[in-house]
Each structure stands twice: as C-alpha cells, then as structure tokens.
C-alpha positions, 0 to 999 in steps of 0.5 A: 484551470482543471482540478489538477493544474495547481497540483505539483507532484515531486519526489520527496528527495527534491523537497526534503522540507516536506518529509516531516509533513507527509502525514498531514493529509486526511487519509482514509485508512481504517483505524485498526491498520495503524496498530499493525506491528510492522507499520508501527515499527517501520512505515514512518521511517520510510520517507526519511530513509528512502526519500528518492523512492517516495513522492509527494503532491502539493496544492500550494502549501498544502500536502494533498497526497503521498506515495511510498515505495522501497527498494529490496534485494529479491535474489538473496537466498529464500526470497522471492519478488512477490512474497506471500507476506506482501507489504510486511515482508518487503518493508522488513527486507528493505530495512534489513538490506539497508542495514547490512549493505545488500544492494537492491534488485527491485522496488515495491510500492507500499502505499499511495494515500490521497487527502479525502478532499482530493479524491476523484480528481485523477490524482491517483494516476499522477501519483502512480506515474510519479512513483514509477518515474522515481523508481526508474531514476534509481535504475530499476526497470520494475515496480511491484505493488502489493495492491489493497483493492479499495472496494474489496471491503464491500465484499469481505466474504468473497475470496481475493482470488475470486474478487480479482476475477471480477472484470468489467465488460471492457476487460478491466478490473471491476475494482477501482484501484486495481483498474488504475494499476492495470490502465497504467500498464500493470499486470496482476500476478498473484495474491499475497495472502498475508500482506499485513496482520493485526492482532489485538485483545477483544477490548482493543478491537472494540475500541478500534471499531466500536463493534462488540466482538463477543462471539467466536468466528469471523467479524465483518469490520468496516474497511476490512477486506476480509472478516476479522477472526474472533476467539472469545476464549482466547480474548483475541481477534486477528485480521490477516489481510490479503493483497494483490501483487501487480507488476509494473515495467518502468523505464530505468535510468539509461534505458 
C-alpha cells in the first residue's frame, strides 16, 4: 500500500456530512491571515454555499485535506477574470453573484489546505485534479487560481514578479506550489498585487506574531510573503499580499 492508497478525495456535495468538519485539519496558514476581513466574513461559508465546487480528502474517518473554489461572473461591467485583488475579489464576486442571481462564467480556486501530517505525499496533485474535475462537472472549461507560492515567505524582499521568474534547469518554477500547478497543466498569467490585505493595530500584530512592531517600515514576519508595513505614529501595520494568477483548462461537462 502506498501513502495515498487509503485516501479518498470527493466533492463535498457528495459527502455533505463532512461540511461541518472542513476545518478539522491542522493546516499551516500563518495566524495573521485569519484576521483578514474578507476571510472572516465569507470563507467559512464557501463550503456550505458551493459544496459542488469544493473537495475533501479523508483517510478513514479522518479529514486530511480540503480544497475550496467558487464560481463568479467575469463578464459583468468593470470585472476581469484575473483581478488585481485576487482571492478577496473573486470571493466577494461569488457571493454577490449568488445573491443577485448572476450566472457564473468561470470558477476560481481559493485554497487547498493539507493536514500537516499528510504533507509530502503528493496529495496536493490529487486535490488539484479533484478540484478541476469538480469545476468541469459544473460546466466550466477553466479554473483560475490566485496561487500563494509556498516558499515565497523565505524571500520576502524579492518582488513577486521577480520571484515567479526563478526557474529550475528543467524550466519549471523553483517554487514548489507553483510547480505543482504548472506540472498539472496550469499557465502562469500575471501577478495579483493585492490578493489579501490584513490591517491591525500594533498591539494586534504583536499578539499575532510575537514581534515588537516598534519601528517604522517593513517588518519581516514568519509566513508573510512580503514585509508588513508598520507605522508607529499611526499605531497601524498593514500587510498586502501578492499572489500569482494561474489558469487551468479543464474538461467541462459535455466536452
């Protein structure tokens, strides 16, 4: 038996009893990301509102990974398929479209999170493939993804534009998570310069990170892809995270 033989990956729509257990996994997201306002308002509702676009991995009775995506309408006035505000923007559009009855034209991934005990087993490839399949079954031929490169935090002062140009000798991205997407057939398209924004008082940032936040300027925070900008005079620090838009072509229903 291989590491993945016992793992089952399915859409949440086929296993609705697991919707309430989507957050049981021990993920590796930095603490400060949980204080992003759009995340706080909407992310926990995604799996309930869009279970057919979300996937879950289980090992026996244990939930070991989740993958969320949402549909949105990219052809309404003023919209574009790969907006600068990345994950925040598509999440807001998805819920607005659901509320006002605007038919979706495309789908975007939001996250794939794998339990820390199951990292390094190739499960990310299976989760991405399952998400592409779920989106295709809803009739879409494209899955976008505002990718959060998982090694970028090791080089926070390098611009994202320069970071994505760092390739291995075989031409694949040096970043492991970007490499998963490209090996799966994805195409890197552009940077989403403000995919998520976290703003807080200096006391809040100290509690989230354990760092002093006592000087003006950029503060390198563990897990942050770019420095957090600190203003002592304004008692505020702001993190604006860039992501990378990747486009996947998928086989939609009837194709």
